[in-house]
C-alpha positions as MATLAB code, in Angstrom:
seq = 'MSESVLTSARYGKDLIRVFRVVRDGEFHQVVEYNVTVLLEGDIEPSYMAADNSVVIATDSMKNITYYLAKISPHILSPERFALHLGTHIVSKYAHIHRAFITLEKLRWSRIALSANDHPHPHSFVRDGNDKQIVEVEIDASTGKDKLSAKVTSGITDLLVLKSSGSAFHGYIHDEYTTLPEVNDRVLSTSVDLSYTFAPLSLSSPTDGKKLDFTVPEGFALGGVWDAVNVATRARNATLDIFALDASASVQATLFKMGQRVIAENAGVESVTYKLPNRHYIPVDMKYIGMDNSTPANAEVFVPVSAPSGLISATISRK';
ca = [
      87.973  101.839   88.441;
      84.554  103.013   89.745;
      85.719  106.669   90.223;
      85.783  107.009   86.480;
      83.099  107.427   83.717;
      82.810  107.772   80.046;
      81.299  111.149   79.411;
      81.782  111.551   75.661;
      82.780  109.325   72.900;
      82.997  110.095   68.971;
      85.175  108.315   66.371;
      85.442  107.944   62.541;
      87.463  108.318   59.589;
      89.740  111.029   58.725;
      91.318  112.243   55.428;
      89.200  110.359   52.915;
      90.475  111.566   49.725;
      87.799  111.828   47.049;
      88.053  113.104   43.465;
      84.912  113.128   41.136;
      84.598  113.409   37.560;
      80.926  114.781   36.352;
      80.722  113.855   32.716;
      78.391  115.612   30.343;
      79.710  114.167   26.853;
      82.872  115.948   26.406;
      82.154  118.650   29.054;
      83.443  117.594   32.359;
      83.245  118.990   35.761;
      85.625  117.887   38.692;
      85.508  118.236   42.401;
      88.243  116.901   44.908;
      87.494  116.692   48.676;
      89.252  115.476   51.824;
      86.566  114.180   53.995;
      86.346  113.703   57.613;
      83.199  111.476   59.006;
      82.866  111.337   62.584;
      79.925  109.627   64.641;
      78.150  109.711   67.920;
      75.557  107.542   69.575;
      75.115  104.156   71.394;
      78.677  103.216   70.974;
      80.106  103.312   74.664;
      80.115   99.314   74.890;
      83.229   99.693   72.520;
      84.916  101.592   75.128;
      83.734  100.516   78.181;
      83.014   96.623   77.650;
      85.763   95.799   74.514;
      82.178   95.074   72.830;
      82.629   95.781   69.049;
      79.231   94.877   68.031;
      78.187   98.560   68.005;
      81.095   99.612   65.866;
      80.828  100.588   62.297;
      84.192  100.152   60.689;
      86.028  103.294   60.147;
      87.044  101.399   56.719;
      83.171  100.992   56.081;
      82.698  104.802   56.475;
      85.173  105.413   53.879;
      83.432  103.041   51.452;
      80.132  104.728   52.006;
      81.597  108.223   51.380;
      83.058  106.641   47.993;
      79.603  105.173   47.027;
      77.747  108.595   47.784;
      80.438  110.270   45.760;
      79.508  108.031   43.046;
      75.752  108.068   43.166;
      74.895  111.557   44.815;
      73.736  114.282   42.699;
      75.066  116.753   44.930;
      78.547  116.070   44.760;
      79.760  119.314   43.511;
      77.939  121.173   46.090;
      80.036  120.374   49.443;
      77.296  121.552   51.580;
      74.795  119.497   49.892;
      76.963  116.435   49.891;
      78.045  116.617   53.200;
      74.384  116.765   54.277;
      73.583  113.740   52.032;
      76.287  112.043   53.535;
      75.388  112.558   56.948;
      71.790  111.909   56.515;
      72.260  108.335   54.928;
      74.718  107.504   58.041;
      72.315  108.504   60.856;
      69.114  107.038   59.067;
      70.712  103.978   58.102;
      72.174  103.060   61.655;
      69.675  102.960   64.528;
      72.220  103.476   66.983;
      74.038  106.472   65.397;
      72.301  109.887   66.688;
      74.943  112.196   65.332;
      77.051  112.433   62.117;
      79.910  115.185   61.873;
      80.830  115.649   58.249;
      83.832  117.939   57.380;
      84.681  118.688   53.637;
      87.926  120.609   52.579;
      87.493  121.470   48.956;
      90.629  122.090   46.783;
      90.579  124.316   44.007;
      90.516  123.116   40.183;
      89.390  125.863   37.541;
      88.889  125.334   34.114;
      91.745  126.301   31.681;
      90.974  129.128   29.243;
      93.012  128.470   25.891;
      95.400  131.570   25.064;
      94.251  131.091   21.337;
      90.596  132.148   21.931;
      89.918  132.561   25.545;
      87.453  129.500   25.481;
      87.171  127.137   28.424;
      88.652  123.603   27.618;
      86.048  121.242   28.421;
      87.840  118.513   30.340;
      91.429  120.415   31.496;
      91.925  122.321   34.580;
      94.412  123.988   36.771;
      94.936  124.688   40.318;
      94.868  128.368   40.388;
      95.549  128.955   44.106;
      96.027  126.995   47.580;
      93.158  128.493   49.385;
      90.505  125.857   50.390;
      86.879  126.030   51.006;
      85.873  124.276   54.291;
      82.399  122.769   55.114;
      81.579  121.645   58.743;
      78.171  119.787   58.898;
      76.329  118.443   61.981;
      73.343  116.037   61.438;
      71.242  115.354   64.524;
      68.966  112.447   64.953;
      68.868  112.439   68.736;
      65.225  113.410   69.220;
      64.099  110.659   66.493;
      64.992  109.626   62.799;
      62.156  111.179   61.577;
      63.116  114.718   63.262;
      66.473  115.337   61.653;
      68.078  118.643   61.960;
      71.341  120.021   60.668;
      74.024  122.811   61.184;
      76.181  124.238   58.506;
      79.384  126.061   58.846;
      81.187  126.990   55.597;
      84.119  129.201   54.739;
      87.626  129.631   53.349;
      91.052  128.879   54.679;
      94.761  129.938   53.400;
      93.650  132.501   51.091;
      96.791  134.572   50.778;
      96.333  138.415   50.065;
      98.577  141.462   49.899;
      98.073  144.991   49.159;
     101.134  147.238   48.725;
      99.464  150.523   49.788;
      96.371  151.558   51.335;
      96.877  150.576   54.688;
      97.873  152.814   57.662;
      98.340  151.928   61.492;
      98.624  154.807   63.955;
      96.621  156.149   67.125;
      97.436  153.173   69.221;
      98.605  152.938   72.774;
     102.029  154.369   73.639;
     103.733  153.433   76.971;
     107.215  152.067   77.836;
     106.666  148.840   75.908;
     105.991  150.699   72.543;
     108.817  150.305   70.138;
     106.580  150.013   66.935;
     106.518  153.264   64.783;
     103.380  154.710   63.388;
     102.857  154.673   59.684;
     100.246  156.286   57.406;
     100.914  153.804   54.535;
     102.168  150.162   54.698;
     102.227  146.899   53.046;
      99.341  144.868   54.435;
      98.998  141.037   54.058;
      97.249  138.163   55.673;
      95.896  134.553   55.116;
      92.423  134.734   55.405;
      90.591  132.340   57.585;
      87.119  132.665   57.053;
      83.904  130.999   58.351;
      79.976  131.649   58.237;
      77.302  129.697   60.065;
      73.997  129.422   58.486;
      70.848  129.207   60.338;
      69.796  125.832   61.784;
      67.665  123.794   59.235;
      65.475  120.496   59.358;
      65.883  118.040   56.945;
      63.443  115.476   55.327;
      63.968  111.824   56.384;
      64.796  109.335   53.644;
      61.862  107.313   52.682;
      63.576  104.508   50.475;
      64.701  101.113   52.019;
      68.196  101.751   51.718;
      68.129  105.387   53.179;
      69.916  106.800   49.985;
      67.240  109.547   49.302;
      67.962  113.340   49.848;
      65.725  115.895   49.150;
      66.507  119.674   48.433;
      63.546  121.811   49.159;
      61.961  123.560   46.130;
      61.724  127.384   46.067;
      64.497  127.735   48.945;
      65.590  131.073   50.057;
      68.565  132.943   48.414;
      71.518  133.399   50.705;
      71.043  130.033   52.813;
      72.347  126.541   52.784;
      70.433  125.470   49.762;
      72.186  128.481   47.964;
      75.474  127.581   49.402;
      77.637  127.676   46.086;
      76.421  131.425   45.488;
      77.188  132.327   49.015;
      80.748  131.018   48.879;
      81.269  133.071   45.766;
      79.735  136.148   47.304;
      81.812  135.575   50.651;
      85.030  135.172   48.630;
      84.194  138.557   46.578;
      83.161  140.468   49.692;
      86.668  139.449   51.304;
      88.656  140.532   48.159;
      86.903  143.766   47.644;
      86.750  145.111   50.768;
      90.549  143.935   51.502;
      91.588  145.680   47.976;
      89.158  148.854   48.332;
      89.172  149.953   52.001;
      91.275  152.461   53.194;
      92.066  150.357   55.958;
      93.042  152.215   59.495;
      93.572  148.872   61.082;
      93.226  145.006   60.284;
      90.348  144.990   62.919;
      88.522  147.784   61.160;
      88.677  146.197   57.555;
      87.951  142.805   59.127;
      84.307  144.138   60.453;
      83.540  145.646   57.185;
      84.292  142.204   55.549;
      81.832  140.661   57.822;
      79.083  143.301   57.399;
      79.175  142.692   53.700;
      78.843  139.083   53.899;
      76.106  139.113   56.363;
      74.094  141.806   54.361;
      74.312  139.871   51.266;
      73.335  136.353   52.412;
      70.102  136.522   54.250;
      70.744  132.885   55.639;
      73.883  133.552   57.352;
      73.672  134.053   61.004;
      77.384  134.743   61.943;
      80.871  135.489   60.133;
      84.165  134.613   61.932;
      87.544  135.792   60.487;
      90.967  134.886   61.470;
      93.494  137.228   59.928;
      97.073  136.633   61.053;
      99.777  139.523   60.133;
     102.145  138.363   57.123;
     104.569  141.250   57.839;
     106.943  142.851   55.446;
     109.499  144.984   57.113;
     111.302  147.629   55.050;
     115.204  147.122   54.943;
     116.889  149.825   56.898;
     119.489  151.345   54.076;
     120.756  154.249   56.176;
     124.230  152.299   55.975;
     124.367  153.276   52.196;
     122.742  156.654   52.496;
     119.533  155.565   50.816;
     115.934  156.132   52.459;
     114.025  152.739   52.438;
     112.201  153.404   55.649;
     109.798  156.284   55.125;
     106.680  154.933   53.332;
     106.760  156.865   50.192;
     110.114  155.489   49.709;
     109.917  152.123   50.731;
     110.577  149.428   48.128;
     112.766  146.838   49.645;
     111.200  144.802   52.187;
     111.947  141.551   54.543;
     109.002  139.314   54.569;
     108.767  138.004   58.232;
     106.327  135.145   59.159;
     106.900  135.092   62.910;
     106.021  136.355   65.445;
     102.830  137.992   63.888;
      99.717  139.594   64.952;
      96.723  137.690   64.994;
      93.130  139.538   64.775;
      89.984  137.714   64.947;
      86.258  138.790   65.654;
      82.628  137.582   64.924;
      80.070  139.670   63.144;
      76.446  138.400   63.743;
      73.050  139.099   62.576;
      70.859  141.256   64.749;
];
């Protein structure tokens, strides 16, 4: 077997489901995550020599995640919690050099009571299927006292639709073209947005159990430490531009979205959107003598999920 060599190795625990209640008297905050923990390091013997002495059991990774969910003061911020979790693991285990933490945050919004519109202190509703996604890489490969991190956050499965304000014309016409040009149409997509922050250095834990995690004071707005507000601004930018833009194409609208996210968040280096078309095709009612095809009269549509266009781009800071 001398002709083969192990060139990379990574392992961990997937789909760790975590729900946390943060209690402040009768006022509660809740958060629900799906967590993935993957590790790299000096783990080759487990692959090449069946030597498990270098293996942290994936069940232990699950238990570490639950323990940090209980004690971390950063649990309500997915970026900070992921950084805390990854920093603890690479600091605790000498032979682990990188941790890759992925969090999927599910929506829970506080219920506003119909009688007075007051938010209920401990009742919540899932008011959408979109999810916040956070991917963190903690790198200790140059030393446990020289930790660095890369953070990418975003939104997935954010379904949006506008029934007007979108055109598509002026594209290439040749022998393969059957799509008619339109000056108004239904536009719908399921937004997949990711934005990458500038790399950062982290303070190493100083306590014996390697559980300390330090958030710097006086941090700049629009960066990783302001990530909760960045997420709100990125979502608002996406929805505002989608609704208000007189869209000439998905491409043109996408670029405006990315421009605004970059402009409003100084610590974001790049923004990537993936926007699949959700087509709504006007029903041809000529069979009964009715016009349901011209944009001004199109009112009945057939939703078509496939095949669909897929438009993507990355917008980066200069």
